[in-house]
C-alpha positions in Angstrom: 127.0 97.2 136.8 126.1 100.5 138.1 128.8 102.6 136.6 128.2 101.4 132.9 124.3 101.7 133.6 125.0 105.5 135.1 126.9 106.1 131.8 123.9 104.6 129.8 121.5 107.0 131.2 123.8 109.8 130.7 123.8 109.2 127.0 120.2 108.5 126.8 119.2 111.8 128.2 120.6 113.3 125.1 117.4 112.7 123.2 115.0 114.2 125.8 115.5 117.9 124.9 115.2 117.0 121.1 112.2 115.1 122.2 110.6 118.2 123.3 111.3 120.3 120.2 109.7 117.8 118.0 106.6 117.9 119.9 106.0 121.5 119.7 107.1 121.6 116.0 104.6 118.5 115.0 105.9 115.2 114.0 107.7 114.5 110.7 105.2 112.1 109.3 104.9 111.3 105.5 101.3 110.3 106.2 99.2 114.0 106.6 96.7 116.3 105.5 96.8 115.5 101.7 94.6 113.0 100.1 96.2 109.4 99.2 96.6 110.3 95.3 94.3 108.4 92.8 95.8 107.1 89.8 94.8 109.5 87.5 96.7 112.2 89.3 100.7 112.3 88.9 103.0 111.3 92.1 105.5 113.8 93.2 107.0 110.9 95.6 108.5 108.6 92.9 108.5 105.2 94.4 106.2 106.4 97.1 102.8 107.1 95.4 100.5 106.7 98.5 102.5 109.0 100.7 102.1 112.9 101.9 103.4 115.2 104.3 102.3 116.4 108.1 102.1 119.3 109.7 99.9 120.0 113.2 100.8 122.2 116.1 100.9 120.6 119.8 99.6 123.6 121.2 96.0 122.6 120.5 96.7 119.2 122.7 96.1 121.5 125.9 92.4 122.3 124.5 91.9 118.7 123.6 92.7 117.8 127.4 90.5 120.2 128.8 87.8 118.8 131.1 84.2 119.4 129.8 82.1 122.1 131.2 78.9 121.9 132.5 76.5 120.5 135.0 76.4 117.0 134.3 77.8 114.8 136.9 81.2 115.2 137.3 83.4 112.0 135.6 86.3 110.5 137.1 90.1 112.0 136.2 90.8 108.7 134.6 87.4 108.6 132.2 88.0 112.2 131.5 91.5 111.7 130.4 90.5 108.4 128.3 87.7 110.2 126.6 90.2 113.3 125.9 92.6 111.3 124.6 90.4 109.4 121.9 88.7 112.9 121.3 92.2 114.0 120.4 93.1 111.0 118.4 90.7 111.6 116.4 91.4 115.2 115.6 94.7 114.1 115.0 96.5 116.6 117.8 97.3 113.5 120.3 100.6 112.2 121.8 103.1 112.3 119.1 106.6 112.9 119.6 107.7 111.9 116.1 110.6 110.4 114.8 113.3 109.2 117.5 116.5 111.6 117.0 119.2 110.2 114.4 116.8 107.7 112.9 118.9 106.6 109.8 117.7 105.1 106.9 120.5 104.1 104.4 119.8 105.5 100.9 119.8 103.1 98.0 120.2 103.1 94.2 120.9 106.3 92.5 120.3 108.2 96.1 123.2 106.6 97.0 126.6 108.5 96.6 129.1 106.8 94.2 132.2 105.4 95.9 133.8 106.5 92.5 132.4 109.8 91.6 131.4 110.9 95.1 133.6 109.2 98.0 133.9 111.9 100.6 130.2 112.0 100.9 129.6 108.2 100.4 132.4 108.1 103.2 130.4 110.2 105.5 127.0 107.8 104.9 128.8 104.6 105.8 130.7 105.9 108.9 127.5 107.6 110.3 125.6 104.1 109.5 128.4 102.1 111.3 128.2 104.6 114.3 124.6 104.7 114.6 124.0 100.6 114.3 126.3 100.4 116.7 124.6 103.0 119.1 121.0 101.5 118.2 122.2 98.1 119.3 123.7 99.0 122.5 120.7 101.3 123.2 118.4 98.3 122.7 120.7 95.6 124.9 120.3 98.2 127.6 116.6 98.7 127.3 116.1 95.1 127.3 118.3 94.1 130.1 119.0 97.0 132.5 116.6 99.8 132.1 112.9 98.3 132.3 111.3 96.3 134.9 109.8 93.9 134.0 112.0 93.3 131.3 110.5 94.5 127.4 110.8 92.5 124.7 112.6 93.4 121.5 110.8 91.3 118.8 113.9 92.2 116.5 112.7 88.9 114.3 109.1 89.5 114.6 109.2 93.3 113.2 109.3 92.8 109.5 106.3 90.8 109.4 104.3 93.0 112.5 105.5 96.1 110.0 104.1 94.0 107.0 100.6 93.3 108.5 100.3 97.0 109.8 101.0 98.7 106.5 98.7 96.3 104.7 95.8 96.6 107.6 96.2 100.3 107.3 95.8 100.7 103.5 92.9 98.7 103.4 91.1 100.1 105.9 91.5 103.6 104.5 90.4 102.2 101.2 87.2 101.3 102.6 86.7 104.4 104.8 87.0 102.4 108.1 90.1 103.1 109.9 87.9 103.0 113.5 88.4 100.0 113.3 92.1 99.6 113.8 92.3 102.7 115.8 94.4 100.6 118.5 97.1 100.0 115.4 97.7 103.6 114.2 99.3 106.4 115.9 97.7 109.4 117.1 98.8 111.7 114.2 98.1 109.3 111.1 94.6 108.4 112.3 93.8 111.4 112.8 94.6 112.7 109.4 93.4 109.5 107.9 89.7 110.0 109.3 89.9 113.7 108.0 91.1 112.9 104.5 87.9 110.3 104.5 85.6 112.7 105.6 86.9 115.1 102.1 85.7 112.5 99.9 83.0 113.0 97.9 79.7 111.2 98.5 79.2 107.6 97.1 82.8 107.3 96.7 85.5 104.7 98.1 88.8 103.2 96.9 89.9 100.1 96.2 93.7 99.2 97.3 95.5 95.9 96.3 98.9 94.6 97.2 99.8 92.4 94.4 103.0 91.1 95.3 106.6 91.9 97.3 109.1 92.5 95.2 111.6 91.8 98.3 111.4 90.5 101.5 110.3 93.3 104.3 113.2 94.3 105.9 114.0 96.3 109.4 116.7 99.2 108.6 116.5 100.9 111.9 115.3 100.1 115.4 115.9 102.5 118.4 114.9 102.0 121.9 115.1 105.2 124.6 113.7 106.0 127.7 111.1 109.0 127.9 111.4 111.9 130.6 111.8 111.5 133.7 114.8 108.7 132.8 115.7 108.5 136.4 113.6 110.3 138.9 111.7 107.1 138.7 112.2 103.6 139.7 112.8 101.0 137.0 109.4 99.7 137.3 107.9 103.3 136.9 109.8 104.3 133.8 108.5 105.3 130.7 110.4 104.0 127.3 109.4 103.8 123.6 110.6 101.8 120.7 110.6 102.8 117.3 111.5 100.8 114.1 111.8 101.4 110.6 110.9 98.8 108.0 111.5 98.5 104.0 108.6 97.7 102.2 109.1 96.8 98.6 106.1 96.0 96.7 103.6 96.2 93.7 100.2 98.1 94.5 97.2 99.5 92.6 94.7 102.1 93.8 91.4 102.5 92.0 88.3 104.6 92.4 85.1 102.9 93.5 81.8 104.9 92.6 78.5 104.0 93.9 75.5 104.3 91.3 71.9 103.9 91.0 70.4 102.6 87.8 67.0 100.6 87.1 67.4 97.3 85.4 65.1 95.8 82.5 61.9 95.8 84.6 62.0 99.1 85.7 63.2 98.3 89.3 66.1 100.8 91.1 69.2 98.8 92.2 72.7 100.3 93.6 75.9 98.6 92.8 79.4 99.8 92.8 81.6 100.6 89.9 85.4 100.2 89.9 87.1 102.8 87.9 90.7 102.9 86.0 92.9 105.5 86.0 90.9 107.1 83.0 87.5 107.0 84.7 86.1 104.1 82.7 84.3 101.5 84.5 86.3 98.1 84.6 84.4 95.1 83.3 83.4 92.7 85.8 85.9 90.1 83.9 88.9 92.2 84.4 88.2 93.0 88.3 90.7 90.2 89.7 93.6 91.0 87.0 96.4 93.5 87.8 95.6 96.9 86.5 98.1 98.3 83.7 98.9 101.1 86.0 100.1 99.3 89.2 102.7 100.9 90.4 106.1 99.3 92.2 106.4 101.3 95.7 109.4 101.6 98.2 108.1 102.5 101.8 110.1 103.0 105.0 107.3 102.1 107.4 107.8 103.1 111.0 106.2 101.4 113.8 106.5 102.0 117.3 105.2 100.8 120.9 105.5 102.4 124.4 106.3 101.0 127.7 104.4 102.7 130.6 105.1 102.3 134.0 105.9 98.5 133.8 103.0 97.9 131.0 104.3 97.0 127.7 102.0 98.2 124.4 101.4 96.6 121.2 103.0 97.7 118.1 101.1 100.6 116.1 101.9 102.2 112.9 103.1 106.0 112.8 103.7 106.4 109.6 106.6 106.4 106.9 109.8 108.0 106.5 112.4 108.9 103.6 115.8 107.7 103.0 118.2 110.0 105.0 120.3 112.6 102.8 123.5 113.9 104.2 122.0 117.3 104.2 119.4 115.7 107.0 121.9 113.8 108.6 124.3 116.9 109.2 121.2 118.8 110.4 120.0 116.1 113.0 124.0 115.9 114.3 123.9 119.7 114.8 120.7 119.7 116.8 121.7 117.1 119.1 125.0 118.7 119.7 122.9 121.8 120.3 120.5 120.1 122.8 123.5 118.3 124.7 124.9 121.8 125.3 121.9 123.4 126.3 121.5 120.4 128.8 125.1 120.9 130.0 124.7 124.5 130.5 121.5 124.1 132.5 123.0 121.9 134.6 126.0 124.1 135.5 123.6 126.8 136.1 121.9 124.7 138.6 125.1 123.6 140.2 126.6 127.2 140.4 
């Protein structure tokens, strides 16, 4: 059993150099600094009307984790670290390594090359999907039975339901302006980003997000498990690892603006009420509040969820953000980056052995 395990560890270590590069340039997360687009604004993301794009630099992480100065009594390192992690998460600069390399989401519909008009590109995508799915299966089995102790759970069958619940909670709490209530269910980057976007809202303004129905069953389209550095220098009970999965959610959603207004009643008494506005800025009558708005949008989202395994302790699933369908250009770029990382790692080993 030792020889297969050794080969597996070697193949998993190919990812680690790329993890470092991703941390330095920031995660490729579809949620980020841009606000959720209200219905009155055109969407540039087609079937993802509530998505954005991310960019932050991990160089700020050092500042976030510096102990506070002053004459106050010194806290233990554990307390300081926990406080620093919370502060970093609120600022959107916490620990976030991004997508695991070679995360593959097969294109659908018009984005999928035709077997008749573009069979060459279609073969490349189909072959890449087959290879990566086999690699994912092998990595998941190795992660489950050989790499970590105690043995972690895969939760393949539960994943669509887990992602669906996290997706719904995130949008509902963001619309209400209260993502702090689900802080433990969101990755660092998306949590800080949503908090910033809530802070940019005008006073007395909120949103009303509703998911009217699922147009198809949520489905897992990618499942990756990998060890995190250092992978072999510690015992199986002390290793760190992560699992990251992509779940396709196809739904019908609506987003409306809510304005808090003050007005006087017939007796001249001042009262405050929340007014739901349609896409044209007009008040929605109370009789129509429970009806589905005419501008409800069909949305296809590839929701990314992840969980960490740190030194023998398995964490809970959290929402990282969303990703997009894999294009042939992105596939080739990711493969080249992985090959370059492997070559660099091999050269470093040869240099160290010389």
